[in-house]
C-alpha positions as CSV (number, residue, x, y, z in Angstrom):
1,M,27.8,78.5,94.1
2,E,23.5,77.1,95.5
3,G,23.6,75.6,99.3
4,T,26.3,75.7,102.0
5,N,29.7,75.5,101.3
6,W,30.6,74.3,104.9
7,I,31.6,70.1,105.0
8,K,29.2,70.5,108.8
9,L,26.2,71.3,107.5
10,M,26.4,68.7,104.4
11,S,25.2,64.9,104.2
12,T,27.5,62.3,103.7
13,S,25.7,62.5,100.5
14,E,25.6,66.0,99.5
15,F,29.7,66.3,100.8
16,A,29.9,62.5,98.2
17,E,28.6,64.6,95.0
18,R,29.9,68.3,96.0
19,K,33.9,66.3,95.8
20,K,33.2,65.1,92.7
21,S,34.7,68.4,91.4
22,C,36.3,70.4,94.8
23,D,39.7,69.2,95.4
24,T,39.9,73.0,97.7
25,V,39.3,73.1,101.4
26,I,38.8,76.3,104.2
27,I,40.0,75.7,108.3
28,P,39.0,79.0,110.0
29,V,41.8,78.8,113.1
30,G,42.3,81.5,115.4
31,A,41.2,81.6,120.1
32,T,39.3,82.5,122.4
33,E,41.1,85.1,124.5
34,G,40.8,89.0,125.8
35,Y,40.7,90.7,123.3
36,G,39.7,94.7,125.0
37,P,37.0,95.7,126.5
38,H,34.4,96.2,124.1
39,L,35.3,92.8,121.5
40,P,34.7,89.5,122.0
41,M,36.7,86.8,122.9
42,G,36.1,84.4,119.8
43,S,37.1,87.6,117.9
44,D,40.0,86.0,116.3
45,I,38.0,82.8,115.5
46,L,34.2,85.2,114.7
47,V,36.9,86.8,111.9
48,A,38.6,83.8,110.4
49,Q,35.4,82.5,110.1
50,K,33.2,85.0,108.5
51,I,36.3,86.1,105.9
52,S,36.0,81.7,104.7
53,E,33.0,82.6,104.1
54,L,33.1,86.1,101.5
55,V,36.0,83.8,100.2
56,A,34.3,80.3,99.5
57,E,31.1,82.6,97.7
58,R,33.6,83.3,94.6
59,V,36.3,80.1,94.4
60,N,35.5,76.6,94.2
61,A,35.8,75.6,97.9
62,M,34.6,73.7,101.1
63,I,35.0,74.9,105.1
64,G,36.6,72.7,107.4
65,P,36.2,72.4,110.9
66,S,37.0,75.3,112.1
67,L,40.0,75.2,116.0
68,E,38.2,78.1,118.1
69,V,41.2,78.0,120.4
70,G,44.7,78.9,119.9
71,E,48.1,79.0,121.4
72,S,46.4,82.1,123.8
73,Y,49.7,81.5,126.6
74,S,50.9,85.0,126.7
75,L,47.3,85.7,126.7
76,N,46.2,83.4,129.9
77,R,46.1,86.0,132.3
78,F,43.0,88.0,130.8
79,P,39.3,86.2,132.6
80,G,37.6,84.3,130.7
81,T,41.3,83.4,127.9
82,M,41.6,79.5,126.9
83,S,44.5,78.2,125.3
84,L,45.6,74.5,123.9
85,S,49.6,73.9,124.7
86,P,51.9,74.2,121.4
87,Q,51.4,70.2,121.0
88,A,47.5,69.5,121.5
89,W,47.0,72.5,118.7
90,T,49.5,70.8,116.6
91,M,48.1,67.4,116.7
92,A,44.4,68.3,116.1
93,F,45.4,70.6,113.2
94,H,47.1,68.0,112.2
95,D,44.4,65.5,112.9
96,I,42.2,67.8,111.0
97,M,44.1,68.1,107.6
98,D,44.8,64.2,107.6
99,S,41.4,64.1,107.3
100,L,40.5,66.0,105.2
101,V,43.4,64.5,103.1
102,K,41.5,61.1,103.2
103,W,38.7,62.3,101.3
104,G,40.8,63.6,98.2
105,F,41.1,67.3,99.3
106,R,44.6,68.3,97.7
107,Y,44.9,72.4,98.3
108,F,44.2,74.3,101.4
109,M,43.7,77.6,102.6
110,V,44.5,78.7,106.7
111,I,42.3,81.3,107.8
112,N,43.5,81.9,111.0
113,G,42.7,84.4,112.9
114,H,45.4,84.2,115.8
115,A,49.4,84.8,115.4
116,G,50.0,82.1,117.8
117,N,49.4,79.5,115.2
118,V,51.3,80.7,112.7
119,P,54.5,78.4,113.3
120,L,52.1,75.8,114.1
121,I,50.1,75.2,111.2
122,G,53.3,76.1,109.3
123,H,55.1,72.9,111.0
124,V,52.4,70.8,110.1
125,A,51.3,72.6,106.3
126,R,55.7,71.2,105.4
127,S,55.6,68.1,107.1
128,M,52.3,67.3,105.2
129,Q,53.3,69.4,101.8
130,D,56.3,66.7,102.2
131,Q,54.3,63.1,102.9
132,Y,50.7,63.4,100.4
133,G,52.5,66.3,98.1
134,I,49.5,68.7,98.5
135,K,49.0,72.5,98.7
136,C,49.3,74.4,101.6
137,A,49.4,78.1,101.8
138,Q,48.5,80.1,105.6
139,I,46.4,83.9,105.6
140,D,47.9,85.2,108.3
141,W,45.2,87.6,109.5
142,W,46.1,90.2,110.8
143,R,49.4,90.8,109.5
144,F,47.8,89.6,105.9
145,T,45.4,92.9,106.7
146,Q,48.1,95.8,107.9
147,A,49.7,96.2,104.0
148,K,46.3,96.0,103.2
149,G,44.8,98.7,106.1
150,V,47.4,101.9,104.5
151,G,45.6,104.2,102.8
152,I,42.6,103.9,105.0
153,L,43.2,103.6,109.0
154,E,44.0,107.0,110.7
155,N,46.7,105.5,112.7
156,S,50.1,103.0,111.5
157,G,51.8,100.1,112.9
158,W,50.8,99.1,116.3
159,R,48.6,102.0,117.3
160,A,46.6,100.3,114.2
161,H,46.9,97.0,114.1
162,G,47.8,96.6,117.9
163,H,45.3,93.9,119.7
164,A,42.0,94.8,119.0
165,S,42.6,98.5,118.0
166,E,41.7,100.9,114.8
167,C,41.8,97.9,112.6
168,G,40.3,94.7,114.4
169,T,37.6,97.3,115.7
170,S,36.8,98.1,112.4
171,V,37.0,95.1,110.6
172,M,34.6,93.9,113.5
173,R,32.1,96.9,113.4
174,Y,31.6,96.1,109.7
175,L,31.3,91.9,110.0
176,F,30.0,91.8,113.5
177,P,28.5,95.4,115.0
178,E,25.6,93.1,117.3
179,Y,29.1,92.3,119.6
180,V,31.0,95.7,119.5
181,V,30.5,97.8,123.0
182,M,31.9,100.5,121.4
183,E,31.0,102.8,124.8
184,K,33.8,100.9,126.1
185,A,36.4,101.6,123.6
186,G,39.5,103.0,125.0
187,K,43.2,104.0,123.8
188,A,46.0,102.4,125.7
189,D,49.9,102.7,125.0
190,P,51.7,100.3,126.6
191,V,52.6,100.0,129.6
192,R,56.1,98.4,129.5
193,E,57.3,96.4,126.1
194,A,56.5,93.2,125.8
195,Y,60.4,91.6,124.9
196,E,63.0,93.7,126.5
197,R,65.6,94.7,124.0
198,D,67.8,97.0,125.3
199,T,69.7,93.9,126.3
200,D,71.0,90.5,124.6
201,I,69.1,88.8,127.0
202,V,65.7,87.8,125.8
203,T,63.1,88.1,128.9
204,Y,59.4,87.7,128.5
205,V,57.2,89.7,130.0
206,P,52.6,89.2,130.6
207,F,51.0,90.3,128.1
208,I,48.9,92.1,131.2
209,Q,51.5,93.3,132.2
210,T,52.2,95.5,128.6
211,A,48.5,96.0,128.1
212,P,46.1,95.9,131.0
213,D,42.8,96.1,129.7
214,A,44.1,93.0,126.4
215,L,43.9,96.2,124.5
216,L,47.0,98.3,122.1
217,G,46.2,101.6,120.6
218,D,43.7,103.5,119.6
219,A,40.6,101.7,119.1
220,T,37.1,104.6,119.6
221,I,38.4,105.6,115.6
222,G,37.5,102.8,114.7
223,T,34.4,102.3,112.3
224,A,32.4,100.1,109.9
225,E,32.9,101.8,106.9
226,K,37.5,101.0,107.3
227,G,36.3,97.5,108.4
228,R,34.8,96.7,104.5
229,Q,37.4,98.4,103.0
230,I,40.2,96.6,104.4
231,V,37.8,92.9,104.7
232,E,37.1,93.7,100.6
233,K,40.3,94.1,99.9
234,C,41.1,91.3,101.5
235,V,39.3,88.8,100.6
236,D,39.7,90.0,96.6
237,R,43.2,89.2,97.4
238,I,42.2,85.3,98.8
239,V,40.5,84.7,95.8
240,E,43.0,86.1,93.1
241,Y,45.3,83.9,94.8
242,M,43.7,80.9,95.5
243,K,42.0,81.3,91.7
244,A,45.8,81.3,90.7
245,E,47.3,78.6,92.4
246,F,45.1,76.5,93.4
247,E,42.9,76.6,90.4
248,C,39.1,76.6,91.6
């Protein structure tokens, strides 16, 4: 597929011509937040954008605007973390989708790099499907990688998939090695549980008290080769789904 898949890089005439044969759009969303001592704060959105590019190269889809700040209030004590309120995030995401619907897109794939955005995306997607008859799907990226990492990652559970841990470090080392500082990578068990589950009352512990370095698990064993295998398995699955369900 020639040219760019990013709408933001197209001229209006290029977009109009491409739109004649394209009904599918990919929307990358993520976060800007503390992400361990060795990874950039934009890891979630950087990965979401790159996965969007890799997928769009293999299907007939354009890539819409990114939302680079997420609902990251739980990490707001880490220097540099930025957050949108759920209300503001939902409104911004809704208006992006509404604009894309106006230009005739019928199929929406959201590549989401941040867990805090998951329910907000679902709320908008369900309401807009009902309103416009469009079809939406979401990839909750770091949860999506969990099944795909079996047999690739050395650890499992939170030790492999915790914040900025083996999986996240591996994916970043493969996609953006220039932004990873492995000399600062470490391993960390939770200082305390984020939720006190041993009582009948749910309470909330600031993430900085659970993970003072914004790291949970073992980042030291993250490798680019593990990241490559995970990314390729994930992209293959997303492409398979979109070709079957979005007819693109």
